[in-house]
C-alpha positions, 0 to 999 in steps of 0.5 A: 549367502542368505539368512533363509539358507542358514535357517534351513541348514540349522533346522536340518542339522538339528533334526538330522532330516531335510524332510523334518526341517521342511515340515518344521519350516512349513515349506516344501522339501525340495525347496529346503534341499535346493537352498542347502545345495545352493549354500554348499555350492557357495561355500564350495563344500558339502555340509551334509552326508545324505543317508538313506534315512536322514542327513549327517553333518560333514566335518565342514558342516560341523565347523559351519554350525556354531557360526551359523548359530551365532549369525542367527542369534545376532539377527534375532538381536537385531530384530529385538532392537528394531522391535524395541525402537518401533515399540518406542521403548528406546531410541533417539529423535533429533528435531530441528526448528526455529526460535519463533516456533519454540516460542509457542507451539514446540514446547507444548508438543515436546511436553506431550511427547515426553509424557507419552514416550519418556524412553525416547531421547528427544533432542532439539536443534534451533536455527534459522529456517535456512540453517535447519533445512541445510541440517536436514538435507545433510541427514543430521536431523530426523525431521523439522518444523519450519516456516515457508519451506519449498519442496525440493529434490531433498525435502518433503513438506507437509503443511501444519498451520497457518499463523497470522502475524500481528503488530506488537507494541509497548502497552503504553503505545498510542496505538495499543488501544486499537483492535486493528491498524494498517501496517502503513501506520508503522512506516515511521516507526523503528523496527526490531527484527530477526537477523537475516536468514529467519523467515519471519524477517522475510515476511516482515520485509515483503509485507512492508514492501506491499504496504509501500514502505521499507522498514527502518531497522533499530535493532537486529536480534537472534530470537523472538524473546529478544525482540519482545524484550526490546519492544517492551522497553520502547526501542521499536515495534515488530510483528510476530505470531499472536500465540508467541506473545500470549503470555506477555499480553496476559502480564500486561507487558506487550500489546498485539494489534491485528493488521489490516493486511493480514500478513501470515506465515505457513508452518510446516513439517519437513522431512528428507525426501525418500528417507525412512520415517521412524515410528517415533518421528511419526508419533511426534508429527501426529502430536504436532498436528493434534496441538496445531488443531487445538491452538487458538486462531483469530477469525 
């Protein structure tokens, strides 16, 4: 049973004429006759008595009529609901991201999105990159903003922003007055790092390995805010995106120093491969790109 068949049935019933129904629907009369006949075959009963001039509902046709009307009303309601969603008048968007991204980029994107689309229920899930990708693969997220993701059979990856990573030290550190240092100059320092599973930790490990040493871990933390707090009181040093410590630098709490090796990470938008991208998700992605394009990047 097809919706088009029900539509033609209702039109013919209301107009008591297959010819008039065809004219109202802007289709050929034989097409309407064929679709109604197909519906009758599927139901196993005639719906109309064919008269010399027009048609008349049979007893079965009269029984089918209110149900057909109800189905078409429900279809109209479904279409209205979709129109509301696509018009961003309501709906829900679930975003996955990492603490090191919510520290700078994501808050500005969320603010802009809520100002532009206040009726959308935006929910944010924070975890490590690996945890977020697992949630996305399980279709519990609509999209994610993570770092260093690899495309796979489950996910599609779109580049968003390349972030250079800086050494962060206390403001009274002997290195704090220098504009640039070699990462090897931190080889004898204790490091405050994110827990295993966070991509920023992996970038730190690889950068130190390339520089010829293994970092000495003073403390593991679950957030970039925790790392900044411990570095501020002198428990160690770390590396982080420059933009994530702009506020602390302005307040004179921390110092960011450029590294000669130029370590960096790739920030990406990730969606489930083959999944429908709603208009709200598409608008969120567009705002991400606008904000990323305006973010201050060092030369």
